[in-house]
N, C-alpha and C positions, 0 to 999 in steps of 0.2 A: 727181422727175418727169422730169427731163431724161434720166436714165439709162433710165427705163422707155420713153420715146418712142424713144430710139435703139435699144433692144432690139426694140421693136415694128416699127420701120422695117426693121431687119436681117432680122427674121422674114418680113416681107412680101416682101422682095427674094428671099430664099431660096425662098419659096413660088412666086414667079413663075418663077424659074429652073428649079425642078423640073418645071413644066408645059411648058417649052420643048422643042422637038425638038433632037436633036444638031446638025442643020444650022444651026438658029437660034442655038444656043449658040456654035457655031464662028464664025458671023458676028459675034456680039456680042464674042467674044474678039478677032477681027481688028480690029474697030472700036476696041476699047479699046487694043490695041497701037498702032494708027495714031495715036490721039490722045495716049495717055499713055506709049507705049513709049519715045519719045525722052527725055521728061522723067525716066522711071525710069532710063534708061541714064546720062543726064547726072548724075543724083543719085548713082548708084553711083560714077561717076568722081570726083565732088566728094568723096565719102566717102574714097576711096582716097588722093586728093591731100591732103585735110585731115588724115588720120591721119599721113601723112609729115611734113606741116608741123608738126603738134603734137609729133611726136617730136623734130624739130630744135629747136623752141622750148624744149621741156623740157631738151634736151641743153645748149643755150646758157645757159639759166637756171642749171643745175647748175654749169656751168663758172664762171659769174659768182659763185655762192656759194662755190665752191672758192677763187677768188682773194681773197675777203673772209674766208677762214679760218672759215667757218661750220661748226659741228660736223657731223660726218658723219651723226649720228642725225637731226638736224633737216633736213639736206639730203635724205636719202632719204624722210623723211616728206612734205616739201613736194613732192618729185618725184611721189609717188603722188597727193597731193591736187590738184596743178595739172593733172596728166595726166588725172585723172578729170573734173575740172571742165570742161576744154577739150573733151573728148570729148562730154560731156553737151550743151554748147552747140552743137557741130557737129551732133549727131543731132537736136536740137530744130529747128535751122535747116533741116535736110534735110526733116524732116516738114512744116515750113511750105512749103517749096518744092514738095513733092508735094501740096500743098493738103489735107493731113490736118487735119481740124478739131480743133485743140487744145482748144477749149471742150468738144467732145463727149468727148474723152478725159478732160478734167478732171472732167466730170460722171460718167463711168464710175468714175474713181478715187474721187470723192467718195461715190458710192453704195456702193462696196465698201471704204470707208475703214477700217472696223473689221477686216475680214479682212486687208487689206493691212498694217494696223498690227501685227496679231498676227504676220503672216508676217515682217515686217521688224524685229520687236522685238529679236531676237538681233543682227542686223546693226547696228542703231542703238546697241545696247549696246557692241558691238565698236568702232564708230566713236568713241563717247564715250571708251571705254577707251584708244584711241590718243592722244587729246588729253591724257588724264590722265597717261599714261606720258611723253608729251613734256613736260608741265608739271612733274611731280614728279621725273622722271629717276631712277627706281629702278635703271635699267640703261641702257646705251648700246650702240651697235654695237661689236662686238669683245669685249664682256664674256662670260664664261662663267657662265651661270645654271642653276639647277635649280629646277623647279617641279613638284610632284607626282612623277610617275614619269618625267618627261622632264628631260633636261639637255643643254646644248649651247652653242655660241658664237652670239651674236646676230649674224645676217647682215643683217637688215633689219627695221625697224619700219614696217609698212604701214598703210593706212587701217583695215583690219579684222583683219589677222593679223600676228603677229610670226614671222619665220623663224628657226629655230634649226638649226644644223648640228652633228650629233653628232661624237664623236671618230672614229667609223668612217665619216664623210662621208655620213650620212643627213640628209635635209631634213625637219624637223618644223614644221608650221604650227600655232601656238597662237593661239586667239582673244584679241584685246586685252582684251575684257571679263573673261575669266577671269584674265588676268595682272594687271589693275589692281585686281581685287577679292580675289585670293587671295594666299597666302603664297609667297614665293620666296627662294632663296638666291643671292646674287651673290658668286661667288668672286673676282671681279676688282675689287670695289669698293675694297679696301684694297691698298696697295702692298706690304705685308708679310704673311706667313702663318707659322704655326707648324707644324712637322712633328712629329708624335707617333708614336713607334715603341716597341714592346715586344719585349724579347729574353729568352728563357728559358735558364737554364743549370742543370746538375745540382748537387745539394747537395754533391757531393764537390769542387767547384771552390773555388779561393781567391777569395773575394768582392772583397777590395781589388784583386787582380790583374785580375779581370774589369772592375771599374769603371775602373781605370787604362787598360786597352786601349780601352774605349768612349770615354773622354775624349780619348785620343790620336787616335782616328779622327775624332771630331767637330772637334777643334781644328785638324787638318791639312786639313780640307775647305775649299777656297777659296771656296765659295759660301755657307757658313754664317756668319751674323753673329756677331761677338764681343760685340756689345751689341744686344739683351739677351743676357745670359750664358747659354750652353747649360746644360742641366740633365741630369745623369746620376745615377740613384739606384735603390735597391731599391724596387720597387712592391708586391710581394706574395710571400708564402710559399705557393706552390702545392702541390698534392698530391704532385707529383714533381719540382718545379723551383723555383728562385728566379727571380723575374721582375724584370728591370731595365726601367726606362722611360727613354727618351731624348727630350728635347724641345729642338728647335732652331728658330731663326727665320731666315727667308730672304726673298728677293723672291718675289712671288706667282708669277711666271713660272718660278721655279726649284723650285717645290714638288715636282712629280713627278720631275724628274731627281734631286733630292736623296733623295727617298723611295726610289726604286729603287737608287740608288747606295749608300746606307747599308746596305740589306738585303744587297746582294752583298758589300760590303767587310767587314761584320761577320762574315759566314759564313767568308770566306777567312781573316781574321785569327784567328778562333776556332780554325780548323783548324791554323794555324801555331803558336798558343800552347797547343795541346792542351786547349782549353776545350771541354768536352762539352756538347752540346745534347740534352736529354732528348726522348724520343718515347714515345708511348703504348705500353705493354707490359703483359703480364699474366703473373704467376708462377703456375705450376701445382704444387701440393704434393700428392704421393701418399703416403698413410700405408702403412707396411709391413704393417699388419694387413689392409688392403684387398687387397694382393697375395696374402697367405697365404690369405684366404678364397676368392679366385678359383681358386687352385690346388686 
């Protein structure tokens, strides 16, 4: 009922204004500026100053947490939460200063509660997802994760979205609700990872010699762990090659440097040792009878 009364009052005011002459409307506008203009200007100044104060308060709060060695993931989440809460308090206070009837706004919100609830359903899910991520800690700031078609380093876990930075420096915003309810891969969760590579050689090569060369390359690499013991062995007899598999363990941050380094080093050593690497080819056989028929 309150919402209907407010709507009816607004309609009546609009109807009155539509019947006024332009001169009368201008006089009304001047009167409003004279009475409320100063309050409006002061309110805007308060908002500007208040936002700067909030920024400084949040900044000092984060420095306080840094001195207490609070985890960076929790720090950034609290930064978003406190900043949003203080801004909400500031704007509610300004509305009160401007004599905006909050009871009337509450009535309008209540009358449109269902529509607003549906509109905010996704945002509330993301907000709850942020708390779930913070509580369960499936990942933290600085981790490299992969979810669906997206992958990147976690830059920030906000109230509603998690920021990922891709390896080519693109920013991806993923809703917290999707992250908390979906599957993801955290490549940084463990301190060690295994590098799996496959190398193909021709059937004409000496297999013990190939295996010895691969083991020598692995054993001489400074970033590969000796324990667990590296594995080098024949993995498959392909149509045109013998496939060797190399499995080594390393620190998670050394995964890609070792991956690319082994690929390059193995090719160079195979060239030095005259170990052939097969490539797709097709043999074409022409029968002598076909040539005679064409003549």
